[in-house]
C-alpha positions as CSV (number, residue, x, y, z in Angstrom):
1,M,0.0,0.0,0.0
2,I,2.8,2.4,0.8
3,R,4.6,1.5,-2.4
4,F,1.3,2.4,-4.3
5,K,1.1,5.7,-2.5
6,N,4.7,6.5,-3.3
7,G,4.3,5.6,-7.0
8,F,1.1,7.7,-7.2
9,V,2.8,10.7,-5.6
10,I,5.8,10.4,-7.9
11,C,3.5,10.2,-11.0
12,L,1.4,13.1,-9.7
13,L,4.6,15.3,-9.2
14,A,6.0,14.3,-12.6
15,G,2.7,15.4,-14.2
16,V,2.6,18.7,-12.4
17,L,6.2,19.4,-13.4
18,L,5.5,18.5,-17.0
19,L,2.5,20.8,-17.1
20,S,4.3,23.7,-15.4
21,A,7.1,23.3,-17.9
22,C,4.6,23.9,-20.7
23,G,3.3,27.1,-19.1
24,A,0.6,29.3,-20.3
25,P,0.5,30.2,-24.0
26,G,2.6,33.3,-24.6
27,A,4.1,33.2,-21.1
28,N,7.6,33.1,-22.4
29,N,7.2,35.7,-25.1
30,T,9.8,38.4,-25.0
31,D,10.4,41.4,-27.3
32,A,10.1,40.5,-31.0
33,T,13.7,41.7,-31.6
34,K,16.5,40.7,-29.4
35,T,19.8,42.5,-29.3
36,S,22.9,40.2,-29.3
37,S,26.0,40.9,-27.4
38,N,27.5,42.7,-30.4
39,G,24.5,45.1,-30.6
40,E,22.9,43.6,-33.7
41,Q,19.2,42.9,-33.7
42,S,17.9,39.6,-34.8
43,A,14.9,39.3,-37.1
44,G,11.5,39.1,-35.6
45,P,8.0,40.3,-36.2
46,S,7.8,44.0,-37.2
47,D,6.2,46.6,-34.9
48,E,3.1,46.5,-37.2
49,Q,2.8,42.8,-36.9
50,L,3.0,43.1,-33.1
51,I,0.3,45.7,-33.1
52,Y,-1.8,43.5,-35.4
53,K,-1.3,40.6,-33.0
54,K,-2.3,42.6,-29.9
55,K,-5.1,44.6,-31.3
56,C,-6.5,43.1,-34.5
57,I,-6.0,39.3,-34.6
58,S,-9.0,38.4,-32.4
59,C,-11.4,39.9,-35.1
60,H,-9.4,39.6,-38.3
61,G,-7.6,36.3,-37.8
62,V,-4.1,34.9,-37.6
63,D,-3.6,35.1,-41.3
64,L,-5.8,38.1,-42.0
65,Q,-8.5,35.7,-43.1
66,G,-11.2,37.3,-41.0
67,R,-13.3,36.0,-38.1
68,A,-15.8,38.4,-36.4
69,G,-14.3,41.1,-38.7
70,P,-13.8,41.0,-42.4
71,S,-10.8,39.4,-44.2
72,L,-7.8,41.7,-44.6
73,Q,-6.1,39.5,-47.1
74,N,-5.3,41.7,-50.2
75,V,-6.8,44.7,-48.4
76,G,-4.3,46.9,-50.1
77,S,-5.9,46.2,-53.5
78,R,-9.3,47.3,-52.2
79,L,-8.4,50.3,-49.9
80,T,-5.7,53.0,-50.0
81,E,-3.4,53.6,-47.0
82,E,-5.4,56.7,-46.2
83,E,-8.7,54.8,-46.2
84,I,-7.2,52.1,-43.9
85,F,-5.9,54.8,-41.6
86,D,-9.4,56.4,-41.4
87,I,-11.1,53.0,-40.6
88,V,-8.5,52.1,-37.9
89,A,-8.6,55.5,-36.3
90,N,-12.3,56.2,-36.5
91,G,-13.8,52.8,-36.7
92,R,-16.8,51.8,-38.8
93,K,-19.9,49.6,-38.4
94,G,-18.9,46.7,-36.1
95,M,-15.3,48.0,-35.6
96,P,-14.3,50.2,-32.6
97,K,-12.2,53.3,-32.9
98,F,-8.5,52.9,-32.2
99,E,-7.5,56.6,-32.1
100,K,-7.3,56.5,-28.3
101,R,-5.9,52.9,-28.1
102,L,-3.0,53.4,-30.6
103,S,-0.8,56.4,-31.2
104,E,-1.2,58.2,-34.6
105,E,2.2,56.8,-35.6
106,E,1.1,53.2,-34.7
107,I,-2.0,53.7,-36.8
108,H,0.0,55.1,-39.7
109,N,2.5,52.2,-39.6
110,L,-0.3,49.6,-39.3
111,S,-2.1,51.2,-42.2
112,R,1.0,51.3,-44.3
113,W,1.7,47.6,-43.6
114,L,-1.9,46.6,-44.4
115,S,-1.9,48.6,-47.6
116,E,1.1,46.5,-48.7
117,M,-1.1,43.4,-48.6
118,K,-2.0,43.1,-52.2
């Protein structure tokens, strides 16, 4: 009986350790670009991609395919950079305004990035 309890406790602890090693999704995320010891930055997602990931992905999907919001794939062939800026800043039916959630520069950069999706 004691051997069974010890085996059970060991298996339970191993399971807990395994699950804790997995961690929560995104728990180990660090800045997209890392600076090496010689001062060079390694490639990572752009600022625009990080903004998209934080603010847009829940409605427009991982690959711009759309979810609650419309698809943004090839949005640059449908809308100009200025039109995209206006929509992001001021919202439209079903989309909130982001003028107070993002800086003007962030909106501009995001709009430029999206307008390149053709």
